[in-house]
N, C-alpha and C positions, 0 to 999 in steps of 0.2 A: 671626113666621110665615115671613118670608123665610129665616131661618136654617135652618129644617127642610128647605126645598127645596135649599139649598146642601149640607146634610149628606147628604140623599138622593142628590143628584147625585155627591157625592164618594164615597159608599159604592158606588154603581153603577160608578163609574170604577175604584175599587180592586178590586171583584169581577171586573171585566173584565180587569184586569191579572193577577190571580191565575189566572183561567181560561186566559188566553193562556200564562202560564208553565207551567201544568199540561200543556196540549197540546204545548208545545215540549219539555218534559221527557219526555213519553210518546213523542213522535216521535223524539227523539234516543237512545232506548234506556235511559233511566234506570231503568225498572221491568221490564226484561227478565228478570232473574234475581233473584227475591226469596228463593229457598231457600238458595243457597250462602253468603251472608254470615252467616246465622244458624247454620249448621252448621260454618263454618270454625273457630270458636273451640274446637270439640270435638276437632280433630285436633292432634296434637303436631307441632311443627316439628322437623326434623332439624337437629341441631347440627353445624356443620362441625368438622373435626378440629383446626383452629387454635385453637379456644376451649377445648381441654382444658387444665385446670390441672395443672401438673407438681408433684410433691411435692418436698420438700427433698432427698430422697435422689437425685433426678435431677440436682440442681445442685451436687453436691459436687465439690470440686477434685480432680484426679487425683493 
């Protein structure tokens, strides 16, 4: 019977820690923008000009 009281106390402590972590994350701005990360994958990234692969014709000796 004593073990159930220990487990209840431990679970209440763990719940309190998670509640504090949730309020800390909300206060620090973790949940401010929920829309952009889900849509960011839909947009194409612009490739820089340095990543363009040249063909063999561009590398021929003069």
